[in-house]
C-alpha positions as CSV (number, residue, x, y, z in Angstrom):
1,M,0.1,0.0,0.2
2,R,1.2,3.3,-0.9
3,S,1.9,5.8,2.1
4,I,2.5,9.4,1.5
5,R,4.8,9.6,4.6
6,R,6.9,7.2,3.5
7,Q,6.9,8.3,0.2
8,L,7.7,11.9,1.5
9,T,10.2,10.7,3.9
10,V,12.2,8.7,0.8
11,S,12.1,11.5,-1.4
12,L,13.2,14.1,1.0
13,L,16.3,11.8,2.2
14,L,17.1,11.3,-1.4
15,G,16.9,15.0,-2.4
16,F,19.4,15.5,0.7
17,A,21.6,12.9,0.2
18,L,22.0,14.3,-3.3
19,L,22.4,18.0,-2.1
20,L,24.7,16.5,0.6
21,G,26.8,14.4,-2.1
22,G,26.9,16.8,-4.7
23,G,28.0,19.8,-2.2
24,G,30.9,17.2,-0.9
25,A,32.2,16.8,-4.0
26,L,32.1,20.7,-5.2
27,I,34.0,21.0,-1.8
28,Y,36.6,18.5,-2.3
29,L,37.1,19.3,-5.8
30,L,37.6,22.9,-5.0
31,S,39.8,21.9,-2.2
32,R,41.8,19.5,-4.3
33,S,42.3,21.9,-7.0
34,A,43.4,24.7,-4.3
35,L,45.7,22.1,-3.0
36,Y,47.1,21.5,-6.2
37,S,47.4,25.0,-7.7
38,Q,49.5,25.4,-4.3
39,F,51.8,22.4,-4.6
40,D,52.3,23.7,-8.4
41,A,53.1,27.1,-7.4
42,R,55.7,25.9,-5.1
43,L,57.3,23.5,-7.7
44,R,57.6,26.3,-10.5
45,S,58.9,28.7,-7.4
46,E,62.1,26.4,-7.0
47,A,62.2,25.8,-10.6
48,L,62.2,29.7,-11.1
49,T,65.4,29.6,-8.5
50,I,67.1,27.6,-10.7
51,V,66.3,29.6,-14.1
52,T,68.2,32.3,-11.8
53,F,71.6,30.6,-11.4
54,T,71.9,29.2,-14.8
55,R,73.7,31.4,-17.3
56,Q,74.7,31.0,-20.9
57,E,78.4,31.1,-21.5
58,P,80.5,31.4,-25.3
59,D,80.6,28.4,-27.2
60,K,76.9,27.3,-25.9
61,G,78.0,26.7,-22.6
62,V,76.0,26.6,-19.4
63,D,77.1,27.6,-15.9
64,V,74.7,27.0,-12.9
65,D,75.6,28.4,-10.1
66,F,72.6,26.9,-8.0
67,S,73.4,24.1,-5.1
68,D,71.6,21.9,-3.7
69,R,73.8,20.6,-0.7
70,Y,72.5,22.9,1.6
71,L,68.9,22.0,0.9
72,R,67.2,19.3,2.5
73,E,64.6,18.6,0.2
74,F,67.7,17.8,-2.6
75,D,69.3,15.2,-0.3
76,D,70.3,11.9,-1.4
77,E,69.0,10.9,1.9
78,V,65.6,12.6,2.1
79,G,64.7,13.0,-1.5
80,T,61.4,15.1,-1.4
81,R,62.9,17.0,-4.1
82,F,64.6,16.4,-7.4
83,F,65.5,18.3,-10.5
84,Q,66.6,17.7,-13.7
85,L,68.8,20.4,-15.7
86,A,69.5,19.0,-19.8
87,R,70.0,20.4,-23.2
88,L,67.4,19.6,-25.8
89,D,69.6,17.1,-27.2
90,G,68.9,14.8,-24.1
91,K,72.5,15.7,-22.9
92,I,72.3,16.4,-19.0
93,V,73.7,19.8,-17.7
94,E,72.8,19.2,-14.0
95,V,70.6,17.0,-11.9
96,S,69.9,17.1,-7.8
97,D,71.9,14.4,-5.4
98,S,68.6,13.5,-4.6
99,L,68.1,11.9,-8.4
100,G,70.8,10.0,-8.2
101,D,71.5,7.8,-11.2
102,T,67.9,8.0,-12.6
103,R,66.4,10.6,-14.9
104,L,63.2,12.6,-15.0
105,P,60.6,12.1,-17.8
106,H,60.4,15.7,-19.6
107,T,57.3,17.4,-21.1
108,A,57.1,20.1,-23.4
109,G,56.3,23.6,-21.5
110,T,57.4,27.5,-21.4
111,L,57.7,30.5,-18.5
112,E,54.4,31.5,-19.4
113,Q,53.1,28.0,-19.4
114,P,54.8,25.4,-17.5
115,A,53.4,21.9,-17.8
116,Y,52.5,20.0,-14.9
117,W,51.6,15.9,-13.9
118,N,51.7,13.4,-11.7
119,L,54.5,10.7,-11.9
120,G,56.2,8.2,-9.6
121,L,59.6,9.1,-8.3
122,P,62.8,7.1,-8.5
123,N,62.3,6.4,-4.5
124,G,59.3,4.9,-5.6
125,R,57.0,7.6,-3.7
126,P,53.9,9.3,-5.8
127,G,55.2,12.9,-7.0
128,R,54.3,15.7,-9.2
129,A,56.5,17.7,-12.0
130,V,56.8,20.6,-13.7
131,S,58.9,21.0,-16.8
132,F,59.2,24.2,-19.4
133,V,61.9,25.1,-22.0
134,F,63.7,28.5,-21.2
135,V,66.9,30.5,-22.9
136,P,69.4,31.0,-20.2
137,R,70.7,34.6,-19.8
138,S,74.2,35.8,-20.0
139,K,75.7,38.1,-17.9
140,G,78.3,40.6,-18.4
141,E,81.0,40.8,-21.4
142,D,79.3,37.3,-22.2
143,R,76.2,38.5,-23.4
144,R,77.8,39.4,-26.9
145,Y,78.0,35.5,-27.4
146,H,74.5,35.2,-26.4
147,D,72.4,32.9,-28.6
148,P,68.5,33.3,-28.2
149,N,67.9,30.1,-29.8
150,F,70.2,28.0,-26.9
151,K,67.8,26.3,-25.3
152,L,67.2,24.1,-22.1
153,S,65.1,21.9,-20.4
154,L,64.3,22.2,-16.8
155,V,62.1,19.7,-15.2
156,V,61.5,19.8,-11.0
157,A,59.3,16.9,-9.2
158,G,58.5,17.0,-5.4
159,D,57.3,14.3,-3.6
160,R,53.4,14.7,-3.1
161,R,52.3,12.4,-0.2
162,E,51.8,15.0,2.3
163,L,49.3,16.5,-0.4
164,A,47.6,13.0,-1.1
165,R,47.0,12.7,3.2
166,T,45.6,16.1,2.8
167,L,43.3,14.9,0.0
168,A,42.5,11.7,2.1
169,S,41.5,13.2,5.3
170,L,39.2,15.7,3.3
171,R,37.7,12.7,2.0
172,M,37.5,11.3,5.3
173,T,35.8,14.2,6.9
174,L,33.4,15.0,4.0
175,L,32.6,11.4,3.8
176,V,31.9,10.9,8.0
177,G,30.5,14.8,7.9
178,G,27.9,13.9,5.3
179,A,26.9,10.3,7.0
180,V,26.3,12.1,10.5
181,S,24.5,14.9,8.6
182,L,22.2,12.3,7.1
183,L,21.3,10.3,10.1
184,G,20.4,14.0,11.4
185,T,18.9,14.3,8.4
186,L,16.7,11.2,8.6
187,G,15.5,12.3,12.3
188,L,14.5,15.8,11.3
189,V,12.4,14.8,8.6
190,R,10.2,12.0,9.9
191,W,9.8,14.6,12.9
192,T,8.8,17.2,9.7
193,V,6.7,14.5,7.8
194,R,5.1,13.4,11.2
195,R,4.4,17.0,12.2
196,G,3.4,18.1,8.8
197,L,1.0,15.1,7.9
198,Y,-0.5,15.7,11.5
199,P,-3.8,17.8,10.0
200,L,-4.2,14.8,7.3
201,N,-4.3,12.1,10.3
202,H,-6.7,14.3,12.5
203,L,-9.0,14.5,9.1
204,A,-8.8,11.0,9.0
205,H,-9.7,10.4,13.0
206,Q,-12.8,13.0,12.5
207,A,-14.1,11.6,9.2
208,A,-13.8,7.9,11.1
209,A,-16.0,9.2,13.7
210,I,-18.6,9.9,11.3
211,D,-21.5,7.7,11.0
212,A,-25.0,7.9,10.0
213,S,-26.1,9.2,13.4
214,R,-23.6,12.4,12.8
215,L,-24.1,13.1,9.3
216,E,-24.7,17.0,10.8
217,T,-20.6,16.9,11.8
218,R,-18.6,19.5,9.7
219,F,-15.1,19.7,9.3
220,P,-13.5,23.4,10.6
221,L,-12.3,25.3,7.8
222,Q,-10.3,27.6,9.7
223,Q,-8.0,25.0,11.5
224,M,-7.4,23.4,8.9
225,P,-4.4,24.2,6.6
226,A,-4.5,26.0,3.3
227,E,-3.7,22.8,1.2
228,L,-6.7,20.3,2.7
229,R,-9.2,23.2,2.9
230,P,-10.6,22.2,-0.7
231,I,-10.7,18.4,-0.1
232,C,-12.7,19.9,3.7
233,E,-14.8,22.1,1.6
234,R,-16.0,19.1,-0.6
235,L,-16.5,16.5,2.4
236,N,-18.7,18.7,3.9
237,E,-20.5,19.4,0.4
238,L,-20.7,15.9,0.6
239,L,-22.1,15.7,4.0
240,E,-24.7,18.0,3.1
241,R,-25.8,16.2,0.7
242,L,-26.0,13.1,2.5
243,Q,-27.5,14.6,5.2
244,Q,-30.3,15.2,2.8
245,S,-30.5,12.4,1.5
246,F,-31.1,10.5,4.9
247,E,-33.5,13.1,5.5
248,R,-35.3,12.7,2.1
249,E,-35.1,8.5,3.3
250,R,-36.9,9.2,6.3
251,R,-39.0,11.4,5.5
252,F,-40.0,8.7,2.2
253,S,-40.4,6.1,5.0
254,A,-43.0,8.4,7.1
255,D,-45.0,9.2,4.5
256,V,-45.2,5.8,2.6
257,A,-46.4,4.9,6.0
258,H,-48.9,8.0,6.3
259,E,-50.0,7.5,2.9
260,L,-50.8,3.8,2.9
261,R,-52.4,3.5,6.6
262,T,-55.5,5.4,5.4
263,P,-56.5,2.9,2.6
264,I,-55.2,-0.2,4.6
265,A,-57.1,1.2,7.6
266,E,-60.2,1.8,5.0
267,L,-59.9,-2.0,3.8
268,G,-59.9,-3.2,7.7
269,S,-62.5,-1.4,8.5
270,L,-64.7,-2.6,5.5
271,A,-64.0,-6.2,6.5
272,E,-64.9,-5.9,10.2
273,V,-68.4,-4.0,9.0
274,A,-68.6,-7.1,6.6
275,L,-68.5,-9.6,9.2
276,K,-69.8,-8.2,12.4
277,W,-72.9,-6.8,10.3
278,P,-73.9,-8.7,6.9
279,A,-75.1,-6.3,4.5
280,E,-77.6,-6.6,1.8
281,D,-77.1,-7.1,-2.0
282,G,-77.1,-3.1,-2.6
283,E,-74.6,-2.5,0.4
284,T,-72.4,-5.5,-0.2
285,K,-71.9,-3.8,-3.6
286,T,-71.1,-0.1,-2.2
287,A,-68.5,-2.0,0.5
288,F,-66.8,-3.7,-2.4
289,A,-66.8,-0.7,-4.4
290,N,-64.9,1.2,-1.6
291,T,-62.7,-2.3,-0.6
292,L,-61.6,-1.4,-4.5
293,A,-61.3,2.2,-4.3
294,A,-58.8,1.9,-1.7
295,A,-57.1,-0.9,-3.4
296,L,-56.2,0.8,-6.4
297,Q,-55.0,3.8,-4.3
298,M,-52.4,1.8,-2.9
299,E,-52.0,-0.2,-6.0
300,G,-51.5,3.6,-7.5
301,I,-48.7,4.4,-4.9
302,V,-47.1,1.2,-5.2
303,N,-46.9,1.6,-8.9
304,G,-45.5,5.0,-9.0
305,L,-42.9,4.2,-6.5
306,L,-41.9,1.4,-8.7
307,A,-41.7,3.9,-11.6
308,I,-39.4,6.0,-9.9
309,S,-37.1,3.4,-8.9
310,R,-37.1,1.9,-11.6
311,C,-35.9,5.3,-13.6
312,E,-33.6,5.8,-10.8
313,A,-31.4,2.3,-11.1
314,G,-31.3,2.9,-15.0
315,K,-33.8,0.1,-15.8
316,Q,-36.4,1.8,-17.0
317,P,-36.3,0.4,-21.0
318,T,-36.8,3.2,-23.6
319,V,-37.6,3.1,-27.7
320,R,-37.0,6.8,-29.2
321,E,-39.5,7.3,-32.1
322,P,-40.3,10.5,-33.7
323,V,-43.3,12.0,-31.8
324,E,-46.1,14.1,-33.5
325,V,-46.2,16.6,-30.2
326,A,-49.5,17.9,-31.4
327,G,-51.3,15.2,-31.9
328,L,-50.0,13.8,-29.2
329,V,-51.3,16.7,-26.8
330,G,-54.5,16.8,-28.1
331,E,-55.3,13.3,-27.4
332,L,-53.9,13.5,-24.0
333,W,-55.7,16.2,-22.7
334,Q,-59.1,15.1,-23.9
335,P,-59.5,12.9,-20.6
336,H,-58.6,16.1,-18.5
337,A,-61.3,19.2,-20.8
338,G,-64.3,18.2,-19.1
339,N,-62.7,18.7,-15.5
340,A,-61.4,21.9,-16.7
341,R,-64.7,23.2,-18.3
342,D,-66.2,22.5,-14.8
343,K,-63.5,24.7,-13.1
344,E,-64.2,26.8,-15.8
345,L,-60.9,27.1,-16.7
346,S,-59.3,29.3,-19.9
347,V,-57.1,26.5,-21.5
348,T,-54.7,27.2,-24.4
349,I,-53.2,25.2,-26.4
350,D,-50.2,26.4,-28.8
351,V,-48.4,23.9,-30.4
352,P,-47.8,23.8,-34.2
353,A,-48.9,21.1,-36.5
354,E,-45.7,20.5,-37.3
355,A,-43.5,20.1,-34.1
356,R,-41.9,16.6,-34.0
357,V,-39.6,15.3,-31.1
358,V,-37.6,12.6,-31.0
359,T,-38.2,10.2,-27.8
360,D,-39.9,7.7,-26.0
361,R,-43.7,8.4,-27.0
362,A,-44.9,6.1,-23.9
363,L,-42.6,7.7,-21.6
364,F,-43.3,11.0,-22.9
365,G,-46.8,10.5,-22.7
366,S,-47.3,9.6,-19.1
367,I,-45.0,12.9,-18.6
368,L,-47.5,15.3,-20.3
369,T,-50.9,13.5,-18.3
370,N,-49.3,14.0,-15.3
371,L,-48.5,17.6,-16.0
372,F,-51.8,18.4,-17.7
373,S,-53.2,16.6,-14.5
374,N,-51.6,18.7,-11.6
375,A,-52.5,21.6,-13.9
376,V,-56.2,21.0,-13.5
377,E,-56.3,20.0,-10.2
378,Y,-54.5,22.8,-8.8
379,T,-55.4,25.8,-10.8
380,P,-58.1,27.9,-8.8
381,P,-61.5,28.2,-10.6
382,K,-61.9,30.7,-13.4
383,G,-57.8,30.1,-13.8
384,T,-56.2,30.1,-16.9
385,I,-53.8,26.5,-18.1
386,R,-52.0,27.6,-21.3
387,I,-49.5,24.9,-23.1
388,R,-47.0,26.1,-25.8
389,H,-44.5,24.5,-27.7
390,H,-41.0,26.1,-28.8
391,S,-38.2,25.1,-31.2
392,G,-35.4,26.2,-32.8
393,E,-32.6,25.2,-35.1
394,D,-31.0,22.7,-32.1
395,Y,-33.5,22.6,-29.5
396,W,-37.5,22.3,-28.5
397,S,-39.1,23.2,-25.6
398,L,-43.0,22.5,-24.4
399,A,-43.8,24.5,-21.7
400,V,-47.4,23.8,-19.2
401,G,-48.3,27.0,-17.5
402,N,-51.1,27.3,-14.8
403,T,-52.0,29.8,-12.5
404,V,-51.7,28.9,-8.4
405,G,-52.9,30.4,-5.4
406,N,-50.4,30.6,-2.6
407,L,-47.8,28.8,-4.3
408,R,-44.3,30.6,-3.2
409,P,-40.5,30.6,-5.1
410,D,-39.4,28.9,-1.9
411,D,-41.7,26.1,-2.7
412,L,-40.3,24.8,-6.3
413,P,-37.4,23.0,-5.1
414,H,-40.0,20.8,-3.6
415,L,-42.2,20.4,-6.1
416,F,-40.6,17.2,-7.4
417,H,-40.3,15.5,-4.2
418,R,-42.1,12.2,-3.3
419,F,-45.6,12.9,-1.4
420,W,-44.6,16.5,-1.3
421,R,-47.8,18.8,-1.2
422,K,-48.6,22.6,-0.5
423,D,-51.7,22.2,1.1
424,T,-50.9,20.8,5.0
425,A,-53.8,18.3,4.0
426,R,-52.0,15.2,3.3
427,S,-53.9,12.3,1.6
428,T,-56.7,12.3,-0.7
429,P,-58.1,9.3,-2.8
430,E,-57.5,10.7,-6.2
431,H,-53.9,12.2,-5.4
432,S,-51.1,10.8,-3.8
433,G,-48.4,13.2,-4.2
434,L,-46.2,11.6,-6.7
435,G,-47.3,12.8,-10.3
436,L,-44.7,15.1,-10.5
437,A,-42.2,12.9,-9.1
438,V,-42.8,10.2,-11.8
439,A,-42.7,13.0,-14.6
440,K,-39.5,14.1,-13.0
441,A,-38.3,10.2,-13.1
442,F,-39.4,9.5,-16.6
443,A,-37.8,12.7,-18.0
444,D,-34.5,11.7,-16.4
445,A,-35.0,8.5,-18.4
446,V,-35.4,9.9,-21.4
447,D,-32.6,12.5,-21.4
448,L,-35.0,15.3,-21.1
449,C,-35.1,18.3,-18.5
450,L,-38.3,19.1,-16.5
451,S,-37.9,22.3,-14.8
452,A,-40.0,24.2,-12.4
453,E,-40.2,28.3,-12.7
454,L,-43.0,30.8,-11.0
455,D,-43.6,33.9,-13.1
456,E,-45.9,37.0,-12.1
457,P,-48.4,37.0,-11.8
458,N,-48.9,33.7,-9.7
459,T,-48.0,31.6,-13.1
460,L,-46.5,28.2,-12.4
461,N,-44.3,26.9,-15.9
462,L,-43.4,23.5,-16.0
463,T,-41.2,23.1,-18.8
464,L,-39.9,20.1,-20.7
465,Q,-37.0,20.2,-22.9
466,P,-34.0,18.4,-24.1
467,A,-31.1,18.0,-21.8
468,R,-28.6,18.0,-24.5
469,P,-30.3,20.7,-27.1
470,M,-28.7,18.6,-30.4
471,E,-29.7,15.4,-29.1
472,N,-33.4,16.0,-31.3
473,R,-31.9,17.8,-34.2
474,A,-32.4,14.4,-36.3
475,A,-34.9,12.0,-36.2
476,P,-33.7,8.9,-36.5
477,E,-36.3,5.4,-37.5
478,R,-38.1,4.0,-34.8
479,A,-36.5,1.5,-32.8
480,D,-38.7,-1.1,-32.8
481,A,-39.9,-1.0,-36.7
482,G,-38.5,-3.4,-38.9
483,P,-36.5,-6.7,-38.4
484,D,-33.5,-4.7,-37.3
485,S,-35.3,-3.8,-34.1
486,A,-34.1,-6.4,-31.6
487,K,-30.3,-5.0,-32.5
488,E,-31.8,-1.9,-30.3
489,G,-32.1,-4.3,-27.3
490,A,-34.7,-2.1,-25.9
491,H,-38.6,-3.2,-25.2
492,V,-40.6,-0.7,-23.3
493,N,-43.2,-2.0,-20.8
494,R,-46.4,0.2,-21.8
495,S,-48.2,-0.8,-18.8
496,P,-51.1,1.0,-16.9
497,Q,-47.8,2.0,-14.1
498,R,-47.0,5.1,-16.3
499,E,-50.8,6.8,-15.9
500,P,-51.0,9.8,-13.3
501,T,-50.3,8.9,-9.6
């Protein structure tokens, strides 16, 4: 399992190790360069001293006044310094006593740019040498015999054991210091990571304490670091949605029990009366009629809830086909026209004859039936109902508007909730409060958007339109027409469950 703490610790340690290693290597290289430059400067200084005491004599003679007898470094017993002066043809002019019978290799160089290199000394120790070619100077009367083309080669070598020991000590110091620093860094990194992740661990403990009975808990944003605030905001929003969902489920359970209690009580009362006081034939017919009405009321509630559950689970089958809106609206309005006339409602249907949409005809019809039933039922007497269709190049909308009495804007979010009614009188045999909830579920199932808007003066508009505007521009063939209909894999159950509840 991946761990943020482990990943941060390893990453920081690797980063510090690279920094320490790089810094140590840089320090070592700079120190080595400085020590070698100091060593080379001393060799060159000694070589220049020998050049100073070297003179050119007539007939290409050479006089060397430099004596190494009193310089312990050039002693044949100690042997930490060596020099060799020779002509360009290889003939030796002068060598140090420490060199004995051995000879030093020569590398071309000049006074301005001497050549430096490491080598093994005659005594077997590691050494370093400087070499260059120069023209000996002339002095006094010998200047008239001075030959500028007469050159000598000089090599001066020195023992570099002390330099090697110094560099080895520096390497060891850097390695030990780096190891100690890395160990200290490990403890610091672990402490820093633990301290830095404490708010995240605290957040995890807070989240672990939240259950279904504590959904009102919210994460305090002010106490959280800036990096965790977006997460806490999203978690608070999630808890808000969960709390609302749980409250809806609790209300739903209470509403179902309330809605079913009345018809069940009626059935029980009718059965008890029929058993205690056997009725005459006419009264028996009335009792059975009442029993049937109560049973149909419960069936309507159950069918509505099942339809909503199918849609929410994505198991509602659909068949898309071109639908003539005007004909379907006229057909579905007829069952409600009588009730509208009884209430003296002013009804206007403004749907062009050429209006067509591509959708599931049965579900689309059930949505319209519920919208018409809701409009007729809740429009006050002598009110107004208007059914309008608008269309454009890439959209269409069908709106059912009706005047309302005491509906307010803050009631609109509850219109599509199950069992919600503005009126506090809960239950009637004709309506269970599921009509708009079923219509909303069917609309979602066929990718339609059903929305509510309250206009002045006191007009409720329920608008149905595509959730994706471009979806209905082209009218495909009926999915259930012809031999290829089986490829669609969809069959619509056109049962009465889609009638208004």
